[in-house]
N, C-alpha and C positions, 0 to 999 in steps of 0.2 A: 714866585721866583722861577718855577719850572718853565712856564711858557716863554720867558724872556732869557733863559739860559743860553749861552753861546753854542753854536753848532758849526759844523764844517760843511761848507757848500761845495757842490760838485758842478763842474763846468765841462762843456764839450766844444771842441773847435771843429767847425765844418769848413773844408777848403774846396774851392771850385776853380778850375776843373780838376778832375781826379788826376793823380800823378800819371804822366805819360799819355794823357788824353787831350785832344783839342778842346778849346773853349766852345762848347755847344750849349744852346739854350736847354735848360733843364728845370725841374721842379724841386724845390726844397722848402717845405712848409715849417718855418720856424715860428709857429703860432701855438697858443694865443699870446705868448709873451714876445716882447721885442728882444733882440739879441743884446748882450751887454756891450759888445763892441763889434764894429764892422770895419774892415780894411779892404781897399781895392787898389790895384795897380793897373794903370792904363797906359799903354805905349803912346807916345806923343803922336805917332803917325795916325792913330785912330781918332785924334781930336780935331782933325780938319777933314772936311768933306765938301764936295760940290753940292750935294743934295742932303737935306736933313735926314738923319738916321739915328737910331738908338744905339749908343755904344755899349751901355750896360744898364739894366733895370732889374730891380729886385721884386717887382710886383706889377700889377696892372696899372693902367693910367690913373693917376691920382693916389695911388698907394705905394708905399715903399720909396726907394730911391731911383731916380732916373737921370742918366747922363746922356745928353743928346749932343750931336755935333752937326754943324752946318757951315754955310759960307761965313757966318759971323763969328765962328768959334764954338767952343764947347761950353755947356752950361749944366750945372748940377741942380736938381730940384728934389727936395725931400721935405715933406710936411710944409712948414712955412719958410724953409730955407731955399734961397735961389742964389747961387754963386757961380762966377765964371771959373772955368778950369783951363789954365794956360798951358800951352804946349811949349815946344822948344826944338832946336835942331839936333841932329845926330840920331843914329839908329838905336842907341842905348838910352835915349831920353825916355823917361817915365814920369807920369804924374801919380801921386799917391794921395788917396782919399781915406780919411780915418774919422769915424764917429765913435764917441765913447761917452762916459758920464759927464765929461767936461765940455761936450759939444763937438763941433766939427773942426778938423784941421785939414786943410787942402794945401799940398805942396806941389806946385806946378812944375812943368818941365823946365821953366826958367829959374827954378830954385827959390822963388818967392813963396812964402807961406801965408795963407789967409785963414783966419779963425772966425767962427760964428757959433752962436748959441743955438742949440736945437737937440731934440732927442735922437737916439739911434733909430734909423728907419726900420720899418717892418720888412721881413724877408719872406716872400712866398715862392721864390725861385730865382734863377739867374737867366736873364734873357739878353741876347745881343743880335744885332742885325749886321755885324761885320762879316764880310765874306771870308776873311782870314784874320782870326783873332789871336795871332801869336803874341805872347807876352801879356795878354789880358788875364787877370786872376782876381779872386776875391776870397776873403775868409771871414767867418763870423764866429764869435765866441758866445755860446749860449749858456746862461745860468738860470735855472728855474728856481723859484723861491721855495719849493717843497722838496727838491732833490738834495737832501742834507743827511748828514750822519751826526750822531751826538758826540760831544766832546767828553772828556773825563769828568768835567764839572757837572755836566748834565746827567751823566750816568750815576754819579754819586747822589745827586738830588732825587733821581728816580728810585734808587735803592733806599734812600731815607724815607721816601713816601711809602714804599712797600712795607718797610719795617714799621712805620707808624700805623699803617692799616692793620697789620698783624698784631701789633701791641694793643690797639684799640679793641680788636676782637677778643684777644686774650683777657683783657681787663673786664670786658663784658661777661666773658665766661666765668671769671673769678667771682663776679657779682652774683651770678646765678647759682654758683656752687656754695654760697654761704648757707649755713644751717638755718632752716626755717621750719615752722610748724607744717607738717605734711597735711595737705588737703587735696581732695580729688579735683582734677581739672575738668570742670563741668562745661568748658567751652571748646573741648576737643573737636566738636562737630564743625566749628568755624574753620579750623585748620583743614579738616577733611573737605569742606565745601570749597575753600580757596584752591587747594591742590587739585581737586576734581574739576573745577571750572577751567583752570589753566591747562590741565592735561586734555580735557575735552575740547577746548578751543584749538589746541595744537592739531587735533585730529579732524575736526569738522569745520574749522575756520576756512572760509573760501579764499582762493588764490586771488591776489590783486596784482595790479601792474607793478607795484614795487617789489613783489616777490621775484618776478622775472628780471627786473632791473638789478636788484641787489645780487641775485644769483649770477648773472652774466658778468657783472663787475668783479665779483669774487673769483669766478672762473678765469677771467682775464688776468687777475692778479696772480693766481696760482700758475698760470702758463708763462707769464712774462716777468713776474716779480715787481711790476709797477702798479701801484694802487691808483690808477687813473679812472676817470669817469668814461666808461666805454662808449656812452651815448652822446656825451656833450663835451664842450670845452676842448675839442681835439684830444681827448683822452688825458687831459691834465689832471693831476691829483687834486683831491678835495680835502686835504689835510686841514684841520684835525678831525675830520669826519670819516676817516678811513680805518679807525680801529675795528669797527664791526666787520669791515671787509677783510681786514687782516686775520681776524678770528674765524671767519667763515670760509676763507680760501682753502685751507687744508681739508675741510669736510667735503667740498665739492669734488675732490679727487677720489673720494670713496663712493659717494652716491649723490644723485640729484633729486632724490625723493623728497617731497616737501616736508614730510614728517621728520625725516632725518635732519634736514637743514633748520627746522624749528626747534630741535631738541636743545641746543645750547641756550636759546632765549627762554625756553620753558624752565630749564633747570635753574637758570639765574633768577627767574621770577620767583620760583619757590624758595630759593635761598634768601632772596631779598625779604620775602614775607616773614620768614622765621627770624632773620637778623633784626628786623624792625620790631616785631612783636615780643620776641624773647630777650633781645639784647637792648635795643635803644629805649623802648618803652619801659622795660623793667628797671633800667637805670634812671630814667627821667621821672617815672611815676611808680616808685616801689610799692606804694600802698595799694594801688589798684591795678597794677599791670597784670 
């Protein structure tokens, strides 16, 4: 139930151009995900042109949304969508383009609304060839699937799981504390060998590519608070594989020594050995544990 428990999603709205600034071409990498919504307002005066020109584009040719104007009028192209954008008279005339989960809605300057099915276009930036782009604007609402916070229901489920784990360990401990005939532990050397191998490998184990990979991601998490993949996916999070990064991040602020960063995994490995051999096996095979 825990993986499917409800969460609160977070969203960010990006507006172009910045308040008080003219509409100039700029970069805005809303990747690797597509925005949840995109809205653009285009003055009707920009929808007619003697020579073909780009009124507004959110990516390079073939990617994102492109609105071009020419002698034959204005056309919107995005993915497999190609629709005309009608203009109208008057200095206040504006065409509004909107893409969302339900598809495209285009309201031309003549007041006629056209709808079409299609995804929200990708956004790599905002580009225009208009010499004076007064009244041209766009906004995108970005929702990433991993930028969430738990609801009260999910917090209760997490607490119940923690309590269940503690109860299981307590019951295993009770099983071990039952009176039994004392006998010498003749296999103590196995415990010593396992702990010795784990501790020795923490010291002599060679560094691998993943050591630097995980360390840098954890350092980035400690600095920014975002558990993103520093090297890939445009720093997008890799939930649910970010727990180890969350645990490692505070340690990177103390030291980057390999032995120090391997200490948590070594301690957990030793604890796992004793829980399995003294707890789980003792309860499952009481006669020969």
